C-alpha positions as CSV (number, residue, x, y, z in Angstrom):
1,M,11.0,-40.1,0.5
2,T,12.4,-42.3,3.3
3,G,11.1,-45.8,4.0
4,G,8.2,-45.1,6.4
5,E,6.6,-41.9,4.9
6,L,3.4,-41.9,3.0
7,R,2.6,-39.2,0.6
8,V,-1.1,-38.3,0.5
9,V,-2.4,-37.0,-2.7
10,S,-5.9,-35.5,-2.4
11,E,-8.4,-35.6,-5.2
12,P,-9.2,-32.3,-6.8
13,K,-12.4,-30.7,-5.4
14,L,-14.8,-28.8,-7.7
15,W,-14.7,-25.1,-6.9
16,G,-17.1,-24.0,-9.6
17,L,-17.8,-23.9,-13.3
18,A,-16.6,-21.3,-15.8
19,A,-18.6,-20.6,-18.9
20,E,-16.7,-19.1,-21.8
21,F,-18.3,-16.6,-24.2
22,S,-16.9,-14.8,-27.2
23,T,-19.3,-11.8,-27.6
24,V,-20.3,-9.1,-25.2
25,E,-24.0,-9.6,-25.9
26,A,-24.0,-13.3,-25.1
27,F,-21.9,-12.6,-22.0
28,L,-24.3,-9.9,-20.7
29,S,-27.4,-12.0,-21.3
30,A,-25.7,-14.9,-19.5
31,V,-24.9,-12.7,-16.5
32,E,-28.5,-11.5,-16.3
33,A,-29.8,-15.1,-16.7
34,C,-27.6,-16.2,-13.8
35,R,-28.9,-13.5,-11.5
36,K,-32.5,-14.2,-12.6
37,A,-32.0,-17.9,-12.0
38,G,-31.2,-17.1,-8.3
39,Y,-27.4,-17.7,-8.3
40,T,-25.8,-15.5,-5.7
41,H,-22.1,-16.6,-5.8
42,F,-21.1,-16.0,-9.3
43,D,-18.7,-13.6,-11.0
44,A,-18.1,-12.1,-14.4
45,H,-14.7,-11.6,-16.0
46,A,-14.1,-9.5,-19.1
47,P,-11.0,-8.3,-21.0
48,I,-12.6,-4.9,-21.6
49,P,-15.0,-2.6,-19.6
50,V,-18.6,-3.8,-20.3
51,H,-21.2,-1.1,-19.9
52,G,-24.2,-2.4,-18.0
53,L,-22.4,-5.2,-16.2
54,D,-22.9,-3.7,-12.8
55,E,-26.7,-3.4,-13.4
56,A,-26.8,-7.0,-14.8
57,M,-25.1,-8.3,-11.7
58,E,-27.1,-5.9,-9.4
59,I,-23.9,-4.7,-7.8
60,K,-24.5,-2.1,-5.1
61,P,-22.9,1.3,-5.4
62,S,-19.5,1.6,-3.7
63,R,-19.0,3.2,-0.3
64,L,-15.6,4.4,-1.4
65,P,-16.5,8.0,-2.3
66,K,-17.9,8.5,1.2
67,L,-14.8,7.0,2.8
68,V,-12.5,9.3,0.6
69,F,-14.6,12.3,1.7
70,L,-14.2,11.4,5.3
71,G,-10.4,10.9,4.7
72,G,-10.3,14.4,3.2
73,L,-12.2,15.9,6.2
74,S,-9.8,14.2,8.5
75,G,-6.8,15.6,6.6
76,C,-8.3,19.1,6.7
77,A,-9.0,18.9,10.5
78,L,-5.5,17.4,11.1
79,G,-3.9,20.2,9.1
80,L,-5.8,22.9,11.0
81,A,-5.1,21.3,14.3
82,L,-1.4,20.9,13.4
83,Q,-1.0,24.6,12.4
84,W,-3.0,25.9,15.4
85,W,-1.0,23.7,17.9
86,T,2.4,24.6,16.4
87,N,1.8,28.3,16.1
88,A,-0.5,29.1,19.1
89,V,0.3,26.6,21.7
90,D,3.6,24.8,21.3
91,Y,5.7,27.6,19.9
92,P,3.9,30.9,20.3
93,F,6.0,33.6,18.6
94,R,4.4,37.1,18.2
95,I,5.6,39.1,15.2
96,S,4.4,42.7,14.8
97,G,1.4,42.1,16.9
98,K,-0.2,39.6,14.5
99,P,-2.4,36.8,15.9
100,L,-0.7,33.6,16.9
101,F,-2.9,31.6,14.5
102,A,-4.2,32.9,11.2
103,L,-5.9,30.9,8.5
104,P,-4.2,32.2,5.3
105,P,-0.7,30.9,6.1
106,A,-2.2,27.6,7.2
107,I,-4.0,26.9,3.9
108,P,-1.1,25.1,2.1
109,V,-0.6,22.6,4.9
110,V,-4.3,22.1,5.2
111,F,-4.7,21.5,1.5
112,E,-1.8,19.1,1.3
113,L,-3.0,17.0,4.2
114,T,-6.5,16.9,2.8
115,V,-5.2,15.6,-0.5
116,L,-2.8,13.2,1.1
117,L,-5.3,11.6,3.4
118,S,-8.0,11.4,0.6
119,A,-5.5,9.6,-1.6
120,V,-4.3,7.2,1.1
121,T,-7.9,6.4,2.0
122,A,-8.8,5.8,-1.7
123,V,-5.9,3.4,-2.2
124,I,-6.4,1.5,1.0
125,G,-10.2,1.4,0.5
126,L,-9.8,0.2,-3.0
127,L,-7.5,-2.6,-2.0
128,V,-9.8,-3.7,0.9
129,A,-13.0,-3.5,-1.2
130,N,-11.5,-5.6,-4.0
131,R,-9.9,-8.0,-1.5
132,Q,-6.5,-7.3,-3.0
133,P,-3.7,-8.4,-3.3
134,E,-5.0,-11.9,-4.2
135,F,-2.0,-14.1,-4.8
136,Y,-3.9,-17.2,-5.5
137,H,-7.3,-17.9,-7.0
138,P,-8.6,-21.2,-8.4
139,L,-9.3,-19.6,-11.7
140,F,-5.5,-19.0,-12.2
141,E,-5.1,-22.7,-12.6
142,L,-7.6,-22.9,-15.5
143,P,-5.6,-22.8,-18.8
144,A,-8.6,-21.4,-20.8
145,F,-8.9,-18.4,-18.3
146,A,-5.8,-16.9,-19.9
147,K,-8.0,-15.9,-22.8
148,G,-10.0,-13.8,-20.3
149,S,-7.5,-11.1,-20.6
150,D,-7.5,-11.2,-24.4
151,D,-10.7,-11.9,-26.2
152,R,-13.0,-14.1,-24.1
153,F,-15.6,-13.4,-21.5
154,F,-16.2,-15.7,-18.5
155,V,-19.1,-16.2,-16.2
156,V,-18.1,-18.3,-13.1
157,V,-20.6,-19.9,-10.8
158,E,-19.0,-21.1,-7.5
159,A,-19.8,-24.5,-6.0
160,R,-20.7,-22.8,-2.6
161,D,-23.8,-21.3,-4.2
162,P,-26.9,-22.8,-2.7
163,R,-28.4,-23.4,-6.2
164,F,-25.2,-25.0,-7.5
165,D,-25.6,-28.5,-8.9
166,P,-22.6,-29.8,-11.0
167,R,-24.8,-31.3,-13.7
168,G,-27.7,-28.8,-13.6
169,T,-25.5,-25.8,-13.5
170,R,-23.4,-27.1,-16.4
171,E,-26.5,-27.7,-18.5
172,F,-27.8,-24.2,-17.5
173,L,-24.6,-22.5,-18.6
174,Q,-24.5,-24.5,-21.9
175,G,-28.1,-23.5,-22.5
176,L,-27.0,-19.8,-22.3
177,G,-24.9,-20.3,-25.4
178,A,-21.5,-20.8,-23.7
179,E,-18.8,-21.9,-26.2
180,A,-17.3,-24.1,-23.4
181,V,-18.0,-24.8,-19.8
182,H,-14.8,-25.5,-17.8
183,P,-14.7,-27.2,-14.3
184,V,-12.6,-25.1,-11.9
185,E,-10.9,-27.4,-9.3
186,V,-8.8,-26.9,-6.3
187,S,-6.6,-29.6,-4.8
């Protein structure tokens, strides 16, 4: 630092509270309790797939299957249009009096474009729906959260939730049987 510069260090701001659980049963009941208590900005993190978690959080069904179907239809239409345009319009070439466009020779191209556009739609839709890639999240700074990929389950209530109160939410999460409640801060 040179003589006249000031370095401003901001105080960490509370982003939310992370409750740590060691069993699936306690974790699922905590998720249901958060939803029933009226929290809307909370998330659940588990190291394994937990059956019933979607229902406990009341997560709406994904629109991804419909998007993938539309991507497949688009690929099918594009494949048919490509084959028709190429063979009947752009480069008509009559062989032995056969029609300029016939469906059987077009099927491989139509199939490939259907599968290709379905897959591309699925990958892009999945990334958008999950807001990925996410290079930074406040939970990444929480040392205890590393156990969330090994043997611990976390329920995180964000501070932007209308029902969030630092003290009240901490007591609520502790009352659910959390082994620890960690503050999640951003600077």
